[in-house]
Structure formats: structure tokens, C-alpha cells
C-alpha positions as CSV (number, residue, x, y, z in Angstrom):
1,M,-2.5,5.1,-22.6
2,R,-4.0,4.5,-19.2
3,T,-4.3,0.8,-19.8
4,L,-0.6,0.7,-20.8
5,A,0.4,2.5,-17.6
6,L,-1.6,0.1,-15.5
7,M,-0.1,-2.9,-17.4
8,L,3.3,-1.5,-16.7
9,A,2.5,-1.2,-13.0
10,A,1.3,-4.8,-13.0
11,L,4.5,-5.9,-14.7
12,I,6.6,-4.1,-12.1
13,G,4.5,-5.5,-9.3
14,G,4.8,-9.0,-10.8
15,G,8.6,-8.5,-11.1
16,L,8.8,-8.0,-7.4
17,I,7.4,-11.5,-6.7
18,P,10.6,-13.3,-7.4
19,V,12.6,-10.8,-5.4
20,Q,10.2,-11.3,-2.5
21,G,10.5,-15.0,-2.9
22,L,14.3,-14.8,-3.0
23,V,14.4,-12.6,0.2
24,N,12.0,-14.9,2.0
25,V,14.0,-18.0,0.9
26,R,17.2,-16.5,2.3
27,L,15.5,-15.7,5.6
28,A,14.1,-19.2,5.8
29,K,17.6,-20.6,5.4
30,I,18.9,-18.3,8.1
31,L,16.1,-19.3,10.4
32,N,15.9,-22.9,9.2
33,D,12.1,-22.6,9.1
34,P,9.9,-21.5,6.2
35,I,6.9,-20.9,8.4
36,Q,8.8,-18.4,10.6
37,S,10.1,-16.7,7.5
38,S,6.5,-16.4,6.1
39,F,5.4,-15.0,9.5
40,I,8.1,-12.4,9.5
41,S,7.2,-11.5,5.9
42,F,3.6,-10.9,6.7
43,L,4.5,-9.1,9.9
44,G,6.6,-6.7,7.8
45,A,3.6,-6.3,5.5
46,L,1.4,-5.5,8.5
47,V,3.8,-2.8,9.7
48,V,4.1,-1.2,6.3
49,L,0.3,-1.3,5.6
50,S,-0.4,0.1,9.1
51,L,1.9,3.0,8.4
52,V,0.3,3.6,5.0
53,L,-3.2,3.6,6.6
54,L,-2.1,5.9,9.4
55,T,-0.4,8.3,6.9
56,L,-3.5,8.3,4.6
57,R,-5.8,8.6,7.7
58,T,-8.0,5.9,6.3
59,E,-11.2,5.3,8.3
60,I,-11.4,2.1,10.2
61,P,-14.3,0.0,9.0
62,S,-17.2,-0.4,11.4
63,W,-18.2,-3.8,12.8
64,Q,-21.4,-3.5,10.9
65,Q,-19.5,-3.1,7.6
66,L,-17.4,-6.1,8.5
67,R,-20.4,-8.2,9.5
68,Q,-22.1,-7.5,6.2
69,A,-19.2,-8.9,4.2
70,P,-19.5,-12.6,3.2
71,W,-17.1,-14.9,5.0
72,Y,-15.0,-15.7,2.0
73,V,-13.7,-12.2,1.5
74,F,-11.6,-12.7,4.7
75,T,-9.7,-15.6,3.2
76,G,-7.3,-13.5,1.1
77,G,-4.6,-13.6,3.8
78,L,-4.9,-17.3,4.0
79,F,-4.3,-17.7,0.3
80,G,-1.4,-15.2,0.5
81,A,0.1,-17.3,3.4
82,I,-0.2,-20.5,1.4
83,F,1.4,-18.9,-1.6
84,V,4.4,-17.3,0.2
85,T,5.0,-20.5,2.3
86,M,4.7,-22.7,-0.8
87,V,7.3,-20.6,-2.6
88,L,9.6,-20.9,0.4
89,V,9.3,-24.6,0.4
90,L,9.5,-25.2,-3.3
91,A,12.1,-22.7,-4.5
92,P,15.1,-24.3,-2.7
93,R,14.1,-27.7,-4.2
94,I,13.1,-26.9,-7.8
95,G,14.5,-23.3,-8.2
96,M,12.8,-19.9,-8.4
97,T,12.2,-20.1,-12.1
98,N,10.4,-23.5,-12.0
99,T,8.5,-22.5,-8.9
100,L,7.2,-19.2,-10.3
101,A,6.7,-20.5,-13.8
102,A,4.3,-23.1,-12.3
103,T,2.6,-20.6,-10.1
104,I,2.1,-18.1,-12.9
105,A,0.7,-20.8,-15.2
106,G,-1.6,-21.9,-12.4
107,Q,-2.7,-18.3,-11.8
108,L,-3.5,-17.7,-15.5
109,V,-5.3,-21.0,-16.1
110,I,-7.5,-20.5,-13.0
111,S,-8.0,-16.8,-14.0
112,V,-9.4,-17.9,-17.4
113,V,-11.9,-20.2,-15.6
114,L,-12.9,-17.5,-13.1
115,D,-13.4,-15.0,-16.0
116,H,-15.4,-17.6,-18.0
117,F,-17.9,-18.1,-15.1
118,G,-17.8,-14.5,-13.9
119,I,-16.9,-15.7,-10.4
120,L,-17.4,-13.1,-7.6
121,H,-18.9,-10.6,-10.0
122,L,-16.1,-10.5,-12.5
123,P,-17.1,-9.5,-16.0
124,R,-17.7,-12.7,-17.9
125,Q,-15.2,-13.5,-20.6
126,A,-15.9,-16.8,-22.2
127,I,-13.1,-19.3,-22.8
128,N,-12.5,-19.1,-26.5
129,L,-10.0,-20.7,-28.9
130,P,-7.3,-18.0,-28.4
131,R,-7.6,-18.2,-24.6
132,F,-7.6,-22.0,-24.7
133,A,-4.5,-21.9,-27.0
134,G,-2.9,-19.4,-24.5
135,C,-3.4,-21.9,-21.7
136,L,-1.9,-24.7,-23.7
137,G,1.0,-22.4,-24.5
138,L,1.5,-21.7,-20.8
139,M,1.6,-25.5,-20.1
140,L,4.1,-25.9,-23.0
141,S,6.2,-23.0,-21.6
142,L,6.1,-24.6,-18.2
143,Y,7.3,-27.9,-19.6
144,L,10.1,-26.2,-21.6
145,I,11.3,-24.0,-18.7
146,Q,11.4,-27.1,-16.4
147,K,13.4,-29.1,-18.9
148,T,16.3,-26.7,-19.1
């Protein structure tokens, strides 16, 4: 039951992605600049997360904790900025459905590879026939969605 609730939360969170993209695309059209729209989106996220941290009274990490972390753990924001800006640039050209179908297919295919090799301490889950078939199905879905 717990897994079902967590999967439902993931579905809801995933469902917010096209809404976020649509709102950001609209802002980019108003501003006539996708980079400014991305900036405002992340600024809004910074404000909301700052308020959540203040409300929860979360401790600020020490410099020692931050210095012990490997450099690559600080690249998440970079990847988020690339993703949000990419959606802003692509959605007006190829539509939200094509944009997100391609990004979802890319996310899942790369996730299968990351799982297979246990990258960054993930539990290893070998690529097997059902997973490979699922990836092929994703590519077929991407093709069919794009053709409509």
C-alpha cells in the first residue's frame, strides 16, 4: 500500500511538469525571452523553498559538510536549468506533448542505464528483456505521438 501511495505521489508530481512547462512558456512569450522565464521560474522556486526551510526550521549545512560532498552533487540545479529552458525553447516549436514525450522517453532510457550500472550508489537492476522491450516501446510511443 505504501508503494502505491508513493507511486500516486510520483504521478501527481509528474503531472505538474506539463503545467509548469505551459506556465513558463506563457511567461517566455510575454517576456520574449526563454532564459528570463527560466530565471523567474527558479527564483520562484528559491523563494518557496526558502520559506519551507524557514518554516521547518531546517539546519543550515556547515561548510565542512558541503566541502565533503563530491563536486557533482552540486550540478542538480544546472540540469534543472537545462531541462526547464529546453522545454521553453522546444514546446512552442514542436508542442508540449512532443516535447514531454521525448523528455520522458529520454529520462526512462537513461534511468534504465543508470540502474544497470548502479551509478551513484543506486541498487543495481540489470537490463533484461522486459526492460529492453519497455525502452523499445517508449521509442515506438514517441514515434507514434510525434506522427499524430
